[in-house]
MDAnalysis code that builds the backbone (N, CA, C; Angstrom):
import MDAnalysis as mda
import numpy as np

u = mda.Universe.empty(210, n_residues=70, atom_resindex=np.repeat(np.arange(70), 3), trajectory=True)
u.add_TopologyAttr("name", ["N", "CA", "C"] * 70)
u.add_TopologyAttr("resid", np.arange(1, 71))
u.add_TopologyAttr("resname", ["MET", "ASN", "GLN", "ASP", "TYR", "SER", "ARG", "PRO", "GLU", "ASP", "LEU", "THR", "TRP", "ASN", "CYS", "ARG", "LYS", "CYS", "ASN", "VAL", "ASN", "LEU", "ILE", "VAL", "GLY", "PRO", "ALA", "THR", "LEU", "THR", "TYR", "MET", "GLY", "ASN", "ARG", "MET", "THR", "ALA", "ASP", "LEU", "PRO", "GLN", "CYS", "PRO", "ILE", "CYS", "GLY", "PHE", "VAL", "LEU", "ILE", "SER", "GLU", "GLU", "LEU", "ALA", "LEU", "GLY", "LYS", "MET", "ALA", "GLU", "VAL", "GLU", "GLN", "ALA", "LEU", "GLU", "ASP", "LYS"])
u.atoms.positions = np.array([
    [7.187, 5.199, -23.076],
    [6.373, 3.994, -22.994],
    [6.910, 3.107, -21.875],
    [6.020, 2.574, -21.066],
    [6.398, 1.723, -19.950],
    [6.658, 0.300, -20.421],
    [7.550, -0.365, -19.721],
    [7.797, -1.777, -19.976],
    [6.629, -2.568, -19.389],
    [6.076, -3.501, -20.147],
    [4.956, -4.323, -19.690],
    [5.503, -5.603, -19.070],
    [5.299, -5.760, -17.766],
    [5.772, -6.941, -17.055],
    [4.628, -7.866, -16.659],
    [3.484, -7.726, -17.305],
    [2.358, -8.588, -16.973],
    [2.416, -9.877, -17.788],
    [1.824, -10.914, -17.209],
    [1.706, -12.198, -17.895],
    [0.219, -12.522, -17.981],
    [-0.208, -13.256, -19.005],
    [-1.645, -13.575, -19.123],
    [-2.223, -14.201, -17.856],
    [-1.464, -15.063, -17.198],
    [-1.988, -15.726, -15.996],
    [-2.158, -14.758, -14.821],
    [-1.448, -13.619, -14.839],
    [-1.616, -12.626, -13.776],
    [-3.012, -12.016, -13.795],
    [-3.624, -11.973, -14.968],
    [-4.932, -11.337, -15.094],
    [-6.079, -12.256, -14.692],
    [-5.754, -13.469, -14.241],
    [-6.785, -14.361, -13.712],
    [-6.983, -14.121, -12.214],
    [-6.142, -13.280, -11.617],
    [-6.235, -12.974, -10.189],
    [-7.322, -11.932, -9.939],
    [-7.935, -12.009, -8.765],
    [-8.905, -11.016, -8.310],
    [-8.328, -10.292, -7.104],
    [-8.710, -9.038, -6.943],
    [-8.393, -8.309, -5.719],
    [-9.343, -8.832, -4.640],
    [-8.789, -9.342, -3.566],
    [-9.628, -9.905, -2.509],
    [-10.457, -8.817, -1.826],
    [-9.860, -7.655, -1.647],
    [-10.552, -6.555, -0.972],
    [-11.743, -6.049, -1.790],
    [-11.530, -5.843, -3.093],
    [-12.551, -5.222, -3.952],
    [-13.367, -6.227, -4.752],
    [-12.893, -7.484, -4.814],
    [-13.566, -8.551, -5.553],
    [-13.756, -8.210, -7.036],
    [-12.700, -7.685, -7.653],
    [-12.702, -7.400, -9.095],
    [-11.435, -7.980, -9.712],
    [-11.480, -8.233, -11.020],
    [-10.307, -8.735, -11.734],
    [-9.236, -7.661, -11.821],
    [-7.978, -8.089, -11.783],
    [-6.870, -7.160, -11.968],
    [-6.789, -6.750, -13.431],
    [-6.299, -5.544, -13.663],
    [-6.060, -5.034, -15.012],
    [-4.603, -4.603, -15.096],
    [-4.081, -4.448, -16.302],
    [-2.708, -3.967, -16.474],
    [-2.738, -2.450, -16.590],
    [-1.869, -1.814, -15.813],
    [-1.784, -0.358, -15.859],
    [-0.458, 0.109, -15.299],
    [-0.159, 1.397, -15.444],
    [1.121, 1.925, -14.977],
    [1.201, 1.926, -13.450],
    [2.332, 1.472, -12.943],
    [2.602, 1.480, -11.508],
    [3.961, 2.130, -11.292],
    [4.046, 2.987, -10.299],
    [5.310, 3.642, -9.978],
    [6.009, 2.838, -8.892],
    [7.253, 2.465, -9.158],
    [8.064, 1.700, -8.219],
    [9.196, 2.595, -7.734],
    [9.495, 2.549, -6.438],
    [10.560, 3.368, -5.867],
    [11.521, 2.470, -5.102],
    [12.820, 2.681, -5.333],
    [13.850, 1.928, -4.615],
    [15.075, 2.810, -4.474],
    [15.511, 3.003, -3.245],
    [16.694, 3.817, -2.948],
    [16.603, 5.204, -3.603],
    [15.431, 5.809, -3.545],
    [15.241, 7.146, -4.087],
    [15.066, 7.211, -5.593],
    [15.124, 6.090, -6.272],
    [14.938, 6.040, -7.726],
    [13.513, 5.598, -8.028],
    [12.868, 6.312, -8.950],
    [11.492, 5.988, -9.336],
    [11.466, 5.439, -10.751],
    [10.684, 4.379, -10.933],
    [10.500, 3.761, -12.238],
    [9.014, 3.510, -12.434],
    [8.586, 3.510, -13.670],
    [7.196, 3.193, -13.976],
    [7.170, 1.963, -14.871],
    [6.290, 1.032, -14.530],
    [6.146, -0.200, -15.315],
    [4.670, -0.566, -15.367],
    [4.262, -1.214, -16.434],
    [2.890, -1.704, -16.541],
    [2.798, -3.040, -15.815],
    [1.983, -3.068, -14.759],
    [1.839, -4.252, -13.925],
    [0.361, -4.520, -13.656],
    [0.021, -5.780, -13.348],
    [-1.357, -6.097, -12.983],
    [-1.717, -5.386, -11.673],
    [-2.900, -4.769, -11.648],
    [-3.311, -4.054, -10.450],
    [-4.822, -3.963, -10.369],
    [-5.299, -3.676, -9.160],
    [-6.730, -3.505, -8.938],
    [-7.138, -2.123, -9.440],
    [-8.184, -2.054, -10.275],
    [-8.619, -0.756, -10.788],
    [-9.313, 0.105, -9.732],
    [-9.654, -0.484, -8.590],
    [-10.362, 0.268, -7.548],
    [-9.402, 0.756, -6.457],
    [-8.692, -0.169, -5.804],
    [-7.840, 0.224, -4.670],
    [-6.378, 0.436, -5.052],
    [-5.977, -0.018, -6.248],
    [-4.606, 0.201, -6.701],
    [-3.602, -0.852, -6.266],
    [-4.052, -1.916, -5.579],
    [-3.147, -3.004, -5.206],
    [-2.410, -3.487, -6.448],
    [-1.082, -3.652, -6.341],
    [-0.265, -4.082, -7.478],
    [0.243, -5.495, -7.223],
    [0.100, -6.364, -8.219],
    [0.604, -7.734, -8.133],
    [1.987, -7.789, -8.762],
    [2.974, -8.204, -7.972],
    [4.326, -8.421, -8.488],
    [4.583, -9.916, -8.377],
    [4.729, -10.569, -9.516],
    [4.918, -12.021, -9.526],
    [6.270, -12.384, -8.920],
    [6.366, -13.605, -8.426],
    [7.629, -14.091, -7.882],
    [8.709, -14.058, -8.955],
    [8.344, -14.423, -10.174],
    [9.295, -14.420, -11.289],
    [9.881, -13.022, -11.508],
    [9.037, -12.012, -11.487],
    [9.496, -10.636, -11.677],
    [10.326, -10.170, -10.484],
    [9.877, -10.476, -9.271],
    [10.587, -10.042, -8.065],
    [11.985, -10.644, -7.979],
    [12.109, -11.912, -8.321],
    [13.405, -12.588, -8.211],
    [14.257, -12.437, -9.461],
    [13.668, -11.945, -10.539],
    [14.388, -11.776, -11.803],
    [14.773, -10.336, -12.048],
    [13.984, -9.664, -12.865],
    [14.301, -8.304, -13.305],
    [14.418, -7.319, -12.143],
    [13.513, -7.401, -11.170],
    [13.567, -6.452, -10.053],
    [14.827, -6.654, -9.222],
    [15.235, -7.893, -9.021],
    [16.466, -8.159, -8.276],
    [17.680, -7.616, -9.025],
    [17.674, -7.725, -10.356],
    [18.770, -7.179, -11.168],
    [18.852, -5.663, -11.033],
    [17.708, -5.001, -11.096],
    [17.676, -3.540, -10.983],
    [18.125, -3.111, -9.588],
    [17.655, -3.802, -8.550],
    [18.073, -3.481, -7.186],
    [19.585, -3.599, -7.048],
    [20.154, -4.671, -7.576],
    [21.600, -4.877, -7.480],
    [22.355, -3.777, -8.214],
    [21.887, -3.401, -9.396],
    [22.544, -2.339, -10.164],
    [22.502, -1.014, -9.407],
    [21.377, -0.705, -8.769],
    [21.270, 0.538, -8.007],
    [22.155, 0.506, -6.769],
    [22.242, -0.642, -6.121],
    [23.085, -0.764, -4.935],
    [24.563, -0.673, -5.281],
    [24.933, -1.096, -6.483],
    [26.336, -1.067, -6.908],
    [26.801, 0.323, -7.321],
    [25.864, 1.258, -7.499],
    [26.223, 2.621, -7.920],
    [27.093, 3.297, -6.894],
])
Protein backbone atom coordinates (compact mmCIF):
# COMPACT_ATOMS: atom_id res chain seq x y z
CA MET A 1 0.00 0.00 0.00
CA ASN A 2 1.31 3.44 -0.94
CA GLN A 3 1.65 6.28 1.52
CA ASP A 4 -0.95 8.98 0.77
CA TYR A 5 0.67 12.42 0.74
CA SER A 6 -2.30 14.32 -0.64
CA ARG A 7 -4.12 17.07 1.20
CA PRO A 8 -7.75 18.10 0.60
CA GLU A 9 -6.66 21.52 -0.67
CA ASP A 10 -4.41 19.87 -3.30
CA LEU A 11 -7.51 18.53 -5.04
CA THR A 12 -8.80 22.05 -5.69
CA TRP A 13 -6.02 22.49 -8.29
CA ASN A 14 -6.60 22.05 -12.02
CA CYS A 15 -4.12 20.90 -14.63
CA ARG A 16 -3.55 24.00 -16.75
CA LYS A 17 -2.67 21.96 -19.83
CA CYS A 18 -5.69 19.62 -19.71
CA ASN A 19 -8.13 21.85 -17.77
CA VAL A 20 -9.27 19.02 -15.46
CA ASN A 21 -9.21 18.59 -11.68
CA LEU A 22 -6.32 16.68 -10.16
CA ILE A 23 -7.01 13.26 -8.65
CA VAL A 24 -5.01 11.20 -6.14
CA GLY A 25 -3.16 8.26 -7.62
CA PRO A 26 0.12 6.35 -7.47
CA ALA A 27 3.21 8.23 -8.63
CA THR A 28 6.68 6.76 -8.97
CA LEU A 29 9.45 8.94 -7.56
CA THR A 30 13.14 8.32 -8.33
CA TYR A 31 16.14 9.76 -6.50
CA MET A 32 19.75 8.57 -6.72
CA GLY A 33 18.65 5.32 -8.37
CA ASN A 34 16.05 4.55 -5.68
CA ARG A 35 12.40 4.25 -6.70
CA MET A 36 9.46 4.90 -4.40
CA THR A 37 5.73 4.96 -5.01
CA ALA A 38 3.41 7.38 -3.23
CA ASP A 39 -0.18 8.50 -3.73
CA LEU A 40 -0.02 12.11 -4.91
CA PRO A 41 -2.36 14.57 -6.63
CA GLN A 42 -1.99 14.28 -10.39
CA CYS A 43 -3.67 14.97 -13.71
CA PRO A 44 -5.65 11.94 -14.90
CA ILE A 45 -4.91 12.84 -18.53
CA CYS A 46 -1.26 13.96 -18.86
CA GLY A 47 0.08 12.58 -15.56
CA PHE A 48 1.42 15.89 -14.19
CA VAL A 49 2.13 15.36 -10.47
CA LEU A 50 1.65 18.09 -7.85
CA ILE A 51 4.22 18.04 -5.05
CA SER A 52 3.32 20.57 -2.38
CA GLU A 53 5.96 22.82 -0.86
CA GLU A 54 5.22 21.24 2.52
CA LEU A 55 5.95 17.75 1.17
CA ALA A 56 9.04 18.85 -0.79
CA LEU A 57 10.62 20.63 2.18
CA GLY A 58 9.47 18.05 4.74
CA LYS A 59 9.26 14.33 4.09
CA MET A 60 10.97 14.40 0.68
CA ALA A 61 13.92 16.37 2.06
CA GLU A 62 14.25 13.83 4.90
CA VAL A 63 14.27 10.91 2.46
CA GLU A 64 16.81 12.65 0.20
CA GLN A 65 19.11 13.27 3.17
CA ALA A 66 18.82 9.65 4.34
CA LEU A 67 19.69 8.37 0.85
CA GLU A 68 22.63 10.76 0.54
CA ASP A 69 23.96 9.65 3.94
CA LYS A 70 24.07 5.98 2.85
